[in-house]
N, C-alpha and C positions, 0 to 999 in steps of 0.2 A: 581283430578278428573277427569275423561275417559268425554269426552265430545260423544254427540249421535252418531255423523256422525263418529267415531272411534270404536264403541261397537262391529262393525262387524270384525274390527282387534285384538280387544281382544280376542272375541270366537275365533276367528281362531288361533291366538296365542296357548288360552288354549287347545284348541282340539290336536295341533299340539303338547305339550308340557305331555299331558296326553297319548296321544299315544307314544311321542318317551321314555317316562318311564313304558310304557306299554311294549315295544319292548326293553328293556334294561332288565327288572327282568323278563316276561313272559318265563316260557318255555313251558305252554301249545299251541298248535298248533292251538288252534280253538281261545284261546284268541290273538296270535299272528295275525291272519288274522283280528279277529275285528280290533285291532289297528293296524292294516297296513290300514283299511276300514276308522279310524278315520281319519290317516296322507291324502289319499287321499279325503277325504271332506272336513280337512284345505285348502289345496292346491287349491281346485275347491271356496270354499270360497276367497282364496287371490286371485286368478283369476278374478275371477267376478266382484269383488269391484276395483281390482287396475289394471287392465286393463294391467298386466301383461303376459307372455305367460307360462304356465303351467311347461315349460322345466324349466324353471329358476325357478319357485317356486319349483319343488321338488330337482330340485339340492341343493336348500339354506337347503333344510330337509334332503337330503342325508345325507349332510357332518355331520348333528347334531347325535350326537348318548350318550348312557349314558341318566344318569337324566340331565332336562334341567336347565337352572340355568342363572340370566341376565349376560348378557356378561358386563365387567370394560371399561371404556372409561377417559383418565386423559384430564385435562389440566393445562399448566401451566401459573397460574396470576404471571405475570415478572413486579416491580414498581421499575423506576428509575427516579428520579426526578420531580415526580409529572403526570410520562407516564406510558404507561403501553405499555409492546408489544402486537401487532399483528401481526400476519401473513397470505397471502392470501391462502383458499384452495384449492386445485388443482379441486379439481371435480367443484366446482361451483365458482370458485376467488373472492367467497364473505371472507371478516375479520374474522377473531376469533382469539382467543387465541389459544395458538400453542401445538399441542396433539393429540393422539387418544388413539387405543383399546390398551390394557396393555396385554402384551407378556408373556407366559408363562415363571416361573423363575424368572422374574423380582417383587419387590416388587411395590405398586402405586408410590413411591418416585422414585425409579431407571428408571420405563417408562416414567413419564416427565423431568425427566433431559435428558433421550436421545431424547425424542419426540421435545424437546427444544432444542438442538443441531441439529438435522436433520434439521428442518425445519427453523432455523432463524441462527445456526450458532454460539450461544452462550453459554457458558459455566455455569451452574448456579447450585445452591445449594439449595435444600428447605430446608423451614423453621418448614411450618406450614398447617397442613389440615384447608382448607378453609371453603370447604361443600359438602354432598353426595346426588345427587339431583336425584330421578327415573323419568325415562322419561314419565315414567305412571302418574305420579304424576303432570305432567307441560305439555302446549301445546308445543307440535313437530309434525310435519311432522307426515304422517304414516312409521312405518317402521315394517321390520318385524321379529324383535328379542325386548325384553326388556333389558333395557342397563343401567347402574348405572354411574351416571358422575361424578368425582371426580375430585375438583377443591383442587390446590395445590399451594399456596406462594412459 
């Protein structure tokens, strides 16, 4: 469920996604101009509500092309003797399950094995999928993209 205070973010993301898809598939010069205008409006909405520089937002949007889809993030739940492995996140120094964004060419299981090794030094073997969560269906801090978080034991 989307909280009222983040409806602006959902709308800005949706406008950006429509513009991105339109730019990816439209051949008509006038339609492309309209999609560029939508892209600009979505960036302005993000700036107005997030107090982020317009250059940062437009740079995020420029990196995206093709049909927009949610990004995938994997997390590994490593248990041993009734304890769970946690690592410190570099960006905020808080404790978290090891993991990160999925890389092209690797399955979610291969990604989580790689992330656990990089972040903790442990070699692991995935055993089962625990959950797939949609960031838009849970309370998360506002983010510019839509994510699916995949938890693997």
